[in-house]
N, C-alpha and C positions, 0 to 999 in steps of 0.2 A: 161453375154452377150457372145454369140457364134458368133463372127464376127460383122461387122458393119451393122447398120440399114440403110435403104434407105436414111433416113434424114442425117445421119452422112456421108454416101458415097457422097450424094449431096453436103454437106458442104465442104468435102475434094476436090471434083471436082471443086467447085466454087472457093475455095482458090487457087488451082493449076492454074486455068485460070486467076484469077484476082490479086493474090498476087505476085507470083514470077516475072512476067514481070514488076511490079512496084518497086520491090526491086532493089537497085542500088549498083554498085561497088562490093567490096569484100563480101558484105552481101548477094548478090543474091543467090549464091549456097547454103550456110547453111540455108538461109531463106526458101528454097523450102521444107525442111523437118520439119521446126519448127511447123507448124500447126498440123501435125500428131503427132509429139513428145509431144506437149502440151496435145493433146487429150489422148494419152496413159498415161501420168502422171495423168491426171484427172480421167481416167477410173480406174487406179490402186487404187485411193483414193475414189472410189465409187460415183463419180459425176453422176448426172442424165443426161439424153440425152440433155435437153435444155442447160445445162452448157457445155457439150461436144461440141455441135454445136456452141455455142457462143464462146467457147475457140478456135475453129478452125477459125472462122470468124473474131475474133478481130484482127488477123494478117493482114487481108485485110484492115481494117480500119486504121491501123497504118503503112502501107507500106510506104516506103521512098519517092517516087516521086509523086507530084501532090496532090491535095486535095482528101481526102478519102470520102468526103461528096457525090461525084458523085456516089459512090457505095452503100451508106447507104440506099437509097430508094429501090434499087434492093434487098438488104439483107432483108429489112423489108417486101417486097412483097413476096419473095421466102421462107423466114424462119419465119416470124412473128415479131410482134412488141416487144415481150418479149425477143427473141433472140437478136434482134437489140439493145434493151436497155441495156442488160447485156454486149454484145460485146462492145458497146460504153463506158460503165462504166469502163470496163477493159482495153480498148485501151490506150496506151501511145501516146503522141503527136510525130509526125515526127519531130525530132530535133536532134541536136548533142547529143552525149552520155551523157555528164554531165547535160545538160538542161533537157533531157528526164528523167533521173533518179531523178532529183530534182522534176520534175512534178509528177512522180509516187509517190514519198515519200509524197508529199502534198496530192495527191488524195486518198492514202490509208486510210486516216482518214474518208472519206465519202463514200467509195465504199460499195455497197451492198455485202452480203456474197458470192453470186455466182461469182461476179466479182473479189472478193478477192481470191477465189479459182483459177480462171483463171490467175490472176496476179501472184500469188505465183507459179503456175505450170510453167508459162512462165519464171519466175526468176530461178526456179529449172533447167529448160532446159538450159537457158543461162549460169548459174553457172557451170553446168556439162560440157557444151561446152568449157567454159574457162579453166576448169581443164584439159580437154583432150588436149586443145591447148598448155597449159603450159607443160604438160607431153611429148607431141610430139615435140614441137619446142622451148619452153622456154618462160618465162614471157615477154620478150622484144617484142613478137609478139602480145600481147594483143591490143595495140593501133592500129597497122596495120589492125587488124581485127575488128575495130569499137568499141572497149571497151576503158576504161580509162587506166591510167598508172597502173602498177601492184598494187601499194598501194591503189589507188583510187578504183580499181575494188574489191579488198578484203574488203575495208571499206564499199563499197556500199552494198554488199550482207549481211554483218553483220548488217548494219543499216536497210536494208529491213526486215530481220528476226526479229529484235528488234521492228520495227514499227508494223509489223503484230502481234507480241506478245502482243502489247498494245490494240488490238481490242478484248475486252472481249466478244463482241457479235458475234464473228466469231467462229463457232464450229470446223473448220478444223485444229485442232492442229497438226495432223500428217503431213499435208502439210508443216506447218511452221517448224516443227521439222526436216523434210527432208531438207528444205532450210538451216536451221541453221547448220546442220551437214555438208552439202556441203560447206557452207561459211567458217566454221572452217577448213575444208580440203584445200580449196583454199588458205586461209591465211597461213596455215602451209607450203604449197607448195611454196608460194612466199617467205616466210622467209628462206627456206632451199635451194632455187635455187640461 
């Protein structure tokens, strides 16, 4: 791929218009880049265009304030029912960090493979952001930035990688491997700081 297709550009524009204004508090600024970062991770791992578009748009469906269902019909109309279905499958509920992560762990069992790709790419992005935050400011800033305690955060990414590893029907082993590597790096950082 030599640049973005019109469909991916449209999804990025849609996410910028509808996602960032709905994100609240300290999550607002980092969340502006999250849809594009998840798309880059998916593209690095060879995801098809439908998965890339759904990966960008799943952030809109899980944005923090207000019900996401008001935008679901727009997504279906503009991007199609397949994109909407995959994005919905990958989206985590808008909830406190601990509740959201528990819901993700439960839903990993039934997610279709493209949604698993998106969920894993989103966790790779979030784990990498947590690592950067710890290196820059220290683990005590994780909770202030909407994550769990340092030990909860490290445990979450290890648990997520393990749960993804149990999905024998999911072919994206390189994505899971990248998440597991980052989870180990995060855990080591937390133990040494």
